[in-house]
C-alpha positions in Angstrom: -71.2 1.4 -13.1 -70.4 1.5 -16.8 -67.3 -0.2 -18.8 -66.3 2.8 -20.6 -65.9 4.5 -17.2 -63.9 1.7 -15.4 -61.3 1.5 -18.9 -60.6 5.0 -19.9 -57.6 6.5 -18.5 -57.8 3.9 -15.7 -55.2 1.2 -14.1 -55.7 -2.1 -12.6 -53.7 -3.6 -9.6 -53.0 -6.9 -8.7 -54.7 -7.9 -5.5 -54.3 -11.3 -5.0 -54.1 -15.0 -6.6 -56.4 -17.9 -5.7 -58.0 -21.0 -6.5 -57.4 -20.8 -10.2 -58.6 -17.2 -10.2 -56.4 -13.8 -10.4 -58.3 -10.7 -8.1 -57.4 -7.4 -10.1 -58.8 -3.8 -8.7 -59.8 -0.9 -10.7 -60.4 2.4 -9.1 -63.0 4.9 -10.7 -63.7 8.2 -8.7 -63.6 7.5 -5.0 -64.8 3.6 -5.3 -62.6 0.7 -6.1 -63.7 -2.6 -8.0 -62.4 -6.0 -7.7 -63.1 -8.5 -10.5 -61.5 -11.8 -11.3 -59.6 -13.4 -13.6 -59.4 -17.1 -14.4 -56.0 -18.7 -14.9 -57.0 -21.0 -17.8 -58.2 -17.7 -19.6 -54.7 -16.1 -19.6 -53.1 -18.2 -22.1 -49.9 -17.0 -22.7 -50.3 -13.5 -21.4 -48.1 -11.9 -18.7 -49.9 -10.4 -15.9 -48.3 -7.5 -14.6 -48.4 -6.2 -10.7 -50.1 -2.7 -12.2 -51.3 -2.5 -16.3 -53.6 -0.1 -18.5 -57.5 -0.9 -17.5 -58.4 -0.9 -21.4 -56.1 -4.3 -21.6 -58.4 -6.2 -19.0 -61.5 -4.5 -20.6 -62.6 -8.1 -21.8 -62.5 -9.7 -18.1 -64.0 -6.5 -16.6 -67.1 -6.5 -19.1 -67.3 -10.2 -18.0 -67.4 -9.6 -14.4 -70.2 -6.9 -15.2 -72.1 -9.5 -17.4 -71.5 -12.2 -14.6 -72.2 -9.8 -11.6 -68.5 -10.5 -10.1 -67.4 -7.1 -10.2 -67.2 -6.2 -6.6 -67.4 -2.4 -5.1 -65.2 -2.4 -2.0 -66.1 -0.8 1.1 
């Protein structure tokens, strides 16, 4: 899945928080992907339950590179 397809006109949804990582999900077509966001990378940002995927592009890109973007089955 390409980054552009995951962020254009899409939304992310909060899934969980565990051991220093927020987990968010983004849907693309009939598939859904989850990705982690380290709490130390949040800074002073406010993490909403649902937000525009374009705002999360840096973390989605990092998840693609790190192979932590997981397709849910």
